[in-house]
C-alpha positions in Angstrom: 9.7 26.9 10.0 10.7 28.6 6.8 12.1 32.0 7.8 15.2 31.0 9.7 18.6 30.8 8.0 20.2 27.4 8.1 23.0 25.2 6.7 21.2 21.9 7.2 17.8 20.7 6.1 15.0 21.0 8.7 12.4 19.4 6.5 10.2 16.8 8.1 7.1 15.0 7.0 4.8 16.9 9.4 5.4 20.1 7.4 3.0 18.6 4.9 0.3 19.2 7.4 -3.1 17.6 7.7 -4.4 18.2 4.2 -7.9 16.7 4.8 -8.4 19.0 7.8 -7.3 22.1 5.8 -9.0 21.1 2.6 -12.3 19.4 3.6 -14.0 20.3 0.4 -11.1 20.2 -2.1 -9.3 17.2 -0.7 -5.9 15.8 -1.6 -5.7 16.3 -5.4 -5.1 19.1 -7.8 -4.5 19.4 -11.5 -1.0 18.4 -12.8 -0.7 21.8 -14.5 -0.8 23.6 -11.1 2.1 21.4 -9.8 4.0 22.2 -13.0 3.2 25.9 -12.7 4.9 25.9 -9.3 7.9 23.8 -10.4 8.6 25.5 -13.7 8.2 29.1 -12.4 10.5 28.3 -9.4 13.0 26.7 -11.8 12.8 29.6 -14.1 13.5 32.2 -11.4 16.4 30.0 -10.0 18.0 29.8 -13.5 17.6 33.6 -14.0 19.2 34.4 -10.6 21.7 31.6 -10.1 22.2 29.8 -13.4 21.3 26.3 -14.8 24.0 24.4 -12.8 22.9 25.8 -9.4 19.2 25.3 -10.3 19.9 21.7 -11.3 21.8 21.1 -8.1 19.0 22.5 -6.0 16.3 20.5 -7.8 18.4 17.3 -7.5 19.1 17.8 -3.8 15.4 18.6 -3.1 14.4 15.5 -5.0 16.9 13.5 -3.0 15.5 14.8 0.3 12.0 14.1 -0.8 12.9 10.6 -1.9 14.4 9.8 1.5 11.4 11.2 3.3 9.0 9.4 0.9 10.8 6.1 1.8 10.5 6.7 5.6 6.8 7.8 5.5 5.2 6.0 2.5 7.1 2.8 1.7 6.2 0.0 4.0 7.8 -3.1 2.4 11.5 -2.6 3.1 12.7 -6.2 3.2 13.8 -7.9 0.0 14.6 -5.6 -3.0 11.7 -6.9 -5.1 9.2 -6.2 -2.3 10.6 -2.7 -1.9 10.3 -2.0 -5.7 6.8 -3.4 -5.8 5.8 -1.1 -2.9 7.4 1.9 -4.7 5.6 1.0 -8.0 2.3 0.8 -6.1 2.8 4.1 -4.2 3.9 6.0 -7.3 0.9 4.8 -9.3 -1.6 5.3 -6.4 -0.3 8.8 -5.8 -0.4 9.5 -9.6 3.3 10.4 -9.7 4.1 7.9 -12.5 4.3 4.3 -13.5 7.7 2.8 -12.6 9.2 -0.1 -14.5 12.5 -1.7 -13.8 14.1 -2.5 -17.2 17.5 -3.7 -15.9 18.7 -4.6 -12.5 22.1 -5.9 -11.3 21.7 -6.4 -7.6 25.3 -7.5 -7.2 26.6 -4.2 -8.7 23.6 -2.2 -7.6 23.1 -0.8 -11.1 19.7 -0.2 -12.6 17.8 1.2 -15.5 14.3 2.3 -14.7 11.6 3.9 -16.7 8.7 6.1 -15.5 5.7 6.4 -17.8 3.2 9.2 -17.4 5.7 11.1 -15.4 4.3 14.0 -13.3 7.0 16.4 -14.3 7.0 16.1 -18.1 4.7 13.7 -19.8 2.8 15.7 -22.5 5.2 18.6 -22.7 6.5 19.6 -26.1 9.8 18.1 -27.4 12.7 20.3 -26.6 15.7 18.0 -27.1 16.7 17.9 -23.4 16.1 15.8 -20.3 14.4 17.9 -17.7 13.6 15.6 -14.8 16.4 16.6 -12.5 14.1 16.5 -9.4 13.2 12.9 -10.3 16.8 12.0 -10.5 17.3 13.2 -7.0 14.1 11.5 -5.8 15.2 8.1 -7.1 18.7 8.6 -5.6 17.1 9.5 -2.2 14.6 6.6 -2.3 17.3 4.0 -3.2 19.8 5.5 -0.8 17.3 5.3 2.1 16.6 1.7 1.3 20.2 0.5 0.9 22.1 2.9 3.1 24.3 3.7 0.1 24.7 6.8 -2.1 23.6 6.6 -5.7 24.1 8.7 -8.8 21.0 8.9 -11.0 21.0 10.3 -14.5 18.0 10.7 -16.8 19.0 9.4 -20.3 15.6 9.6 -22.0 12.7 12.0 -21.4 9.4 12.8 -22.8 10.9 16.2 -23.7 13.8 14.6 -25.6 11.3 12.7 -27.7 10.9 9.5 -25.8 7.5 8.5 -24.3 8.9 7.5 -20.9 11.6 9.0 -18.7 14.5 6.6 -18.4 17.1 6.7 -15.6 20.5 5.0 -15.3 21.3 4.4 -11.6 24.6 3.4 -10.2 26.3 3.7 -6.8 28.2 6.9 -6.3 32.0 6.5 -6.4 
């Protein structure tokens, strides 16, 4: 499952296992700091070994893979765009990932500005004058790509860590 070399992703949703069977007393939830501990130490080691650009690329690609699988396994309303967005908003809030708000949407050009409040990755961190939600960029690209069948470029333009109180993302089709 994780020890074989490969060029293509072999991830599938079943790798998440049956959490309730394995954690009958502790259940599905954990503290946000534990999630951040894993993410930030992994990122730190990747930057040390491979550099910022490679680490960012890996986090973006992992987020993109996660977003596509999230779409296939969690999102149920896949018809009209507004229904899809409502389902995403509900799922992100119920899973305590964040509170998504669409600030601008041009369905003709497929360009969007979305904000995520109470973001799992960074809300509450100290200001450091940088946007750090690279995984979230990929996640949104994967989610929208799975819904539309198109490739998207997502860039965080505001972040809790850059002094804003939401994470804001500009989304456009890839050229």
